[in-house]
C-alpha positions in Angstrom: 21.2 -6.2 3.0 21.2 -6.0 -0.8 22.5 -2.6 -0.8 25.2 -3.5 1.6 26.2 -6.7 -0.3 26.8 -4.8 -3.3 29.0 -2.1 -1.9 26.3 0.7 -1.2 25.8 2.5 1.9 22.5 2.8 3.7 21.9 6.5 4.1 18.6 6.8 5.7 15.1 5.4 6.4 12.1 7.5 5.6 9.0 6.0 6.4 8.5 2.7 4.5 11.6 3.5 2.2 15.2 3.2 2.5 17.7 5.3 0.6 21.2 3.7 -0.6 24.0 5.3 -2.2 27.4 4.6 -4.2 30.4 6.8 -4.5 31.2 7.7 -0.9 33.4 7.2 1.1 35.3 5.7 -1.9 34.4 7.4 -5.4 32.7 5.4 -8.0 30.9 5.9 -11.4 30.1 2.3 -11.9 26.1 1.7 -12.0 26.6 -2.0 -12.1 26.4 -2.7 -8.5 23.6 -0.2 -7.8 21.6 -2.1 -10.5 22.3 -5.5 -9.1 21.1 -4.3 -5.8 18.0 -3.0 -7.1 17.4 -6.4 -9.0 18.2 -8.3 -5.9 15.8 -6.3 -3.6 12.8 -7.0 -6.1 13.8 -10.5 -6.4 13.8 -11.0 -2.4 10.5 -9.4 -2.2 9.1 -11.9 -4.9 10.5 -14.7 -3.1 8.7 -13.7 0.1 5.4 -14.5 -1.8 6.3 -18.1 -1.6 6.6 -18.0 2.2 3.1 -17.8 3.5 4.2 -16.5 7.0 6.4 -14.0 5.7 5.5 -10.5 7.2 5.8 -8.7 3.8 3.6 -11.2 1.6 1.5 -9.0 -0.5 3.7 -5.8 -0.2 4.6 -4.0 -3.5 7.8 -1.7 -3.9 9.3 0.6 -6.4 12.8 1.8 -6.7 14.1 5.2 -8.2 17.7 5.5 -9.2 19.3 8.6 -10.0 23.2 9.7 -10.8 25.0 13.0 -10.1 27.0 15.0 -7.6 25.7 15.1 -4.1 26.9 16.2 -0.6 27.6 13.0 1.4 28.9 12.4 5.1 27.8 12.6 8.5 25.1 15.1 9.6 23.4 16.2 12.8 24.2 17.2 16.1 26.4 16.0 19.0 23.6 14.1 20.4 22.4 12.4 17.1 24.4 11.7 14.1 23.7 10.0 10.8 25.5 9.3 7.6 23.3 10.5 4.6 23.4 12.2 1.2 21.4 15.2 -0.1 21.4 17.3 -3.5 19.4 17.3 -6.9 20.3 13.7 -7.6 18.8 12.6 -4.5 15.6 14.7 -5.1 15.4 13.1 -8.7 15.6 9.5 -7.3 13.0 10.3 -4.7 10.4 11.5 -7.3 11.3 8.5 -9.5 10.4 6.3 -6.5 7.1 7.9 -6.4 6.5 7.7 -9.8 7.1 3.8 -9.6 3.8 3.2 -8.1 1.9 3.9 -11.4 4.1 0.9 -12.9 4.0 -1.8 -10.2 7.3 -3.2 -9.1 9.3 -1.1 -11.5 12.9 0.2 -11.2 12.9 3.5 -12.8 16.2 5.4 -13.9 17.1 9.0 -14.9 19.0 9.4 -18.1 22.4 9.7 -16.3 21.9 6.3 -14.7 20.5 4.9 -18.0 23.7 6.0 -20.1 26.0 4.3 -17.6 23.8 1.1 -17.7 24.1 1.2 -21.6 27.8 1.6 -21.2 28.6 -0.9 -18.3 25.8 -3.5 -17.9 25.6 -6.4 -20.3 22.2 -7.7 -21.3 22.7 -10.8 -19.4 22.7 -8.9 -16.2 20.0 -6.3 -17.0 18.1 -4.7 -19.7 16.7 -1.3 -20.1 13.8 0.4 -22.0 12.9 4.2 -22.2 9.5 4.9 -20.5 8.8 8.6 -21.4 10.0 12.2 -20.6 8.0 13.5 -17.7 8.2 16.6 -15.5 7.4 15.5 -12.0 5.2 17.7 -9.8 7.3 20.6 -8.2 10.3 20.3 -10.8 11.1 22.6 -13.5 13.2 20.3 -15.2 12.0 17.4 -17.3 13.2 13.7 -16.6 14.0 11.0 -19.2 12.8 8.1 -17.4 14.0 4.5 -18.4 13.1 1.2 -16.8 15.5 -1.5 -15.5 14.5 -5.0 -16.4 15.8 -8.3 -15.2 18.0 -10.5 -17.7 16.0 -11.7 -20.6 15.8 -15.2 -19.3 14.5 -14.4 -15.8 10.8 -13.3 -15.0 9.7 -11.8 -11.8 5.9 -11.2 -11.8 4.1 -10.6 -14.8 4.3 -8.2 -17.9 6.8 -5.7 -18.5 6.9 -2.8 -16.1 6.0 -4.2 -12.7 8.7 -7.1 -12.6 9.0 -9.3 -15.7 11.5 -9.2 -18.3 10.1 -7.8 -21.4 10.5 -9.8 -24.9 12.6 -8.1 -27.6 9.4 -7.7 -29.6 7.5 -6.0 -26.7 10.6 -3.7 -25.9 10.8 -2.5 -29.6 6.9 -2.0 -29.8 7.0 0.1 -26.7 9.9 2.3 -27.9 8.2 2.7 -31.4 4.8 3.8 -29.5 7.1 6.2 -27.5 8.7 7.7 -30.6 5.3 8.2 -32.2 3.8 9.6 -29.1 6.7 12.0 -28.7 6.3 13.1 -32.3 2.7 13.7 -31.9 1.6 10.9 -33.9 -0.7 9.6 -31.4 -3.1 7.4 -33.4 -0.1 5.3 -34.5 1.1 5.2 -30.9 -2.3 4.1 -29.7 -2.2 1.3 -32.2 0.9 0.1 -31.2 0.1 0.0 -27.5 -3.0 -1.9 -28.2 -0.9 -4.6 -29.6 1.2 -4.9 -26.3 0.6 -7.2 -23.7 -2.3 -6.2 -21.4 -0.3 -6.8 -18.2 2.2 -4.0 -19.3 2.1 -1.2 -16.9 4.2 1.2 -19.0 1.7 0.7 -22.0 -1.1 1.7 -19.5 0.7 4.8 -18.3 1.3 6.0 -22.1 -2.2 5.2 -22.9 -3.6 7.0 -20.0 -1.5 10.0 -20.9 -2.9 10.3 -24.2 -6.5 9.7 -23.1 -6.0 12.6 -20.2 -5.0 14.9 -23.0 -8.0 14.5 -25.1 -6.4 11.8 -27.6 -4.6 14.3 -29.8 -1.3 16.4 -29.2 -2.1 19.9 -27.3 -0.8 23.0 -29.2 3.0 23.3 -28.9 3.3 19.8 -27.9 7.0 18.9 -26.9 6.8 15.4 -25.9 6.8 16.0 -22.1 4.3 14.5 -20.0 3.7 16.9 -16.7 2.6 14.8 -13.9 -0.4 15.5 -11.9 0.9 14.4 -8.5 3.5 12.5 -6.7 
């Protein structure tokens, strides 16, 4: 419903996931409506928590968003046809959706989508923060991952990644920690992360990456986190 309301197309249902896309049958490079749809989906799920009899009470969700060229249209046979889209951007979005499980109820974006958000989406509609550069399992190319946040005056859930809007101070602290992490200054990164709210799942993700790699940058460190599973 949220996808359709904001001008998207529902392309497929895969297990417990739904794939929505924009740009076909009418061309569009505007990420604004896709962002509004993603935030509306998360808000609708959060609202279900107030309805004790709702069948999705207690469910969690994550969203992955990517931008790029893809093949879209009808696919199938004479007996069964569906409208769908496939291509590299779809694969990246799927990997980001899987990665979102590590952040709670997060909305993760690739760099192409993040650039459109910075250009076209004002802060009163949605915020943005860089999360990390990761190489998903099975992919050769690293992905610059950002998180879409609700407006500064709206809170859904608690604590940064996973649903709540971060304060400007927390955003600045995390991005400074990420800069230190990517440069290999992990002692400073760890100290900054310790000062962040305990409920921030992005902080936990970066701290876990530092711990998993032994607390100090490996030889030839390039700032990329290689993921160890979907």
